Phi, psi and omega in degrees: 000132179292146182264152184295323181241132178301139179241137176256131175254118176265123177256114184265121186238100172283136186228137171210114180053052181242033180300330183287337185238345191297325179295318178294323177297313180294322176302316182292321179291317179294323175297322175298319179300321177294327182286315188277351181297334178291341177267013180077024180245126176257159189248136169233125176256128176240105181254136179237118177272122185266058179059050178299149178263354177255204186267020182304310183297320179297320178295317179298316181298316179297319181291324179296321180295334181260008189267002181057040175084003182275353187227135178238140182236133172236160181219137173274137179289338174221159182291124182244338181114163183300318181300317178295321179296320178295319180294322175295317178299320178301322181299333183260348184285138180237007187286156171292331177228146177225147176221143177271126180237114176295150185278354189262003179065020168295329174250134188261129182302339178296345176278346187301316179305320179291323182292319184273354184302315178300331176287314179300325181281356178083012183268336190228149168266337180208151178229133178246128176287163172223130178276359186245026174260224183267359180287153178288148178209149178285139178277123182226249196262124180300312186288334172297317180296317179295316179297317179298318179297319179294318179292322177296318178299314181296316177301316180298324179297322182276333183261346185061034173255169178235045177293155175254350187205071184300326186277359183301146181279335181278106175225132182236155186212156163292157181301318182290328177293314179301314183291334185276347183287135176272095184249132181226342188289128186277343188236217186291348175294354176298331183294305176294330179294318178301312182298317179299316181294321177299317179294316183293329181274356179076029181290148172279117187245131173246158176236134185230131177296140178228164172278157180214123180242074185296155178255155170276171177294327177295332180271357174116008179298137187254330185287139183232180179298331179296323177293326177295316177297317180297326181300327177305313181285330177294323178297315178297316182299315180296323180295316187271002171249024186298334181295344180279348182260121177277159175294154179296123181291151178293155180288000000 
């Protein structure tokens, strides 16, 4: 059903050395844009290249030139991390709704309509995906699953939320929620920081099952056990810097 007022969806894509997958990711996102336009939703893609050493930036630039204004590209002069790329993308996003889309297709854009639906329906200020619901997922690493479960439990203890997958990459927000978050973490610690800030600002949070097509390290997966250990301290840091986060302002 067409909506009374046009809505813009900003898809934020942090990129680092993803020349092998970025075209397929953009194809899937743009196909989604063609699909949802019938619902009165227009698409804005904001891709940030985090100083890739391969041809990622060149591919992004070429695609932006052919996107008829639907895609904007920014680039970091040096590698800063996923968190910094998301924050740069946020600075350029103008959508009523925004969602983070990894460039490696571990998360499939066809899930985006389901993820943003609670926001469109007026029920949520933010939506967090979960890889442990009814969506299909690739079977990979046991210790990754155990580590994720432990970090999610710890995050929930500090935020008083009952999420099942705090570290998931698919997180969506209303535009005002995204802009209001006090985000500082430059790397993978952005995931627990986002969840902590949403809790501290009193956002209405929903969780939606998603599909997950994880990669092996041989296929280019970047997160390691060191990031898991660091996440422990990021959770503590976000908790004890809660005074820096203001409550979500009224509409």
